[in-house]
N, C-alpha and C positions, 0 to 999 in steps of 0.2 A: 594502179603503179602504188608499191608499197614507198615511204620516204627512209632511206639510207640512215643505218645505225650504224655506228661501230662497236665492236667485241667491248665488254664489259671490263678486260683489263687493259685498256689501252685511254690515252687523254683525249676528253671531250672536245676539245680544243681543236678547229676546225683544220686540215690541213696535216696536224701535230699526228706522228707514226709512235711516237716512245710510250711504252707501260707506265701506267700511272702509279704514284707511290702508294704503298698499301695503307697510310692514315693520311689523304688526303684526295681532293677532287680532280687534280691533275697533276701532270708530272715536274719534277722541278726547275724542269728549263722555262715552259711557260707560268709558271709561279713566278718566277724568277724576274720573269718578262713583264709579268702585271705588277710585281712590287714596284721596278723599276719607274714604271709609267706611275703609277701613284706617289712614287719620292722621289720626284727628280734630284732633286739636291742631296738627299740621303745617297742615294745612290752615284753622285757625284761624286761627294765626299768619299766615299769607299773604294772608287777608281783612282783617286790621288792617293788615299793611304796604299793601297796595293802600289800603286805607282814608287811611293817613295821608298816601299820595303823594297822594291825587286832592283831600283837604283840605290839602295843601300843609303837614305839620306834623312836628315830628319823632317820629322814629321810630328805638330802641336796644334794642329788645328781644331775647334771644336764647333760642333755642328751650327751653334746659334750664333757665332762669331762669324763665320762662313757664309749663313744663310743673311746675316744683313751685308758682310761685305756685295755678296752677288748683289744682293736690292739695291745698295749706294751705288754699284758700277754699272747699273742696267744691264745685268745679263741678261743675252738673248741665246739661247741653245741652238737655235741653226746657224748666227755670226761668232760667236766667240768661243774663245779656247781660253780656258784659265794654265797661266805662263808663271812659272820663277822669275824674275827678274836678276837675281843672280843664283844660276844653276848651282853652284858648289853649296850655299847655305839651302838647300830643300825647299819643303812645303811647311813654312812658317810664317804668322804674323807678320805684315808688314813687306813681304819679299813676294806677296802675288800681284799680278797685273791680268787685265782683259784685253788681250786683241784678237784682232782679227785671223783667220784660219793663214791667211795670204803672209800677215805679218808674221804669224807663229813661226811657218817653215820659212821665212826670208832671214828670221833671226838664228832660226838651229844652224841654218847654211852657213850662215856668217861666222858662227861660232867654230864650225867646223873645221873652214876655211882658213882660219886664223891661226888654228894649229898646224896645218898642211907646209910642209917645208919641202920645195924639189930639191933633188939631189945636187 
């Protein structure tokens, strides 16, 4: 029995059903996943930059500063979230902290309920 081979125009990644790019070995989705796996700090920084743009808050972090911040604070991807201390100041140096997932969710709920006023 011959081993299964995908068609030449499909991404060679196992279980991926996307078409591969013209100038590349795999599809953009699989190449982005590989980039995130190779560059976890850069991927996290890109995610924070995107969130700042969506929320329309300031962002002035650099890769070297952010990498040293994560190393100094003992960042573990499975345990910590990067959180803004004062949400209105945005993602700027001196306004970031690492929280566990539960602490970050609880902080967000507290801030939402402070603004809520019953009739």
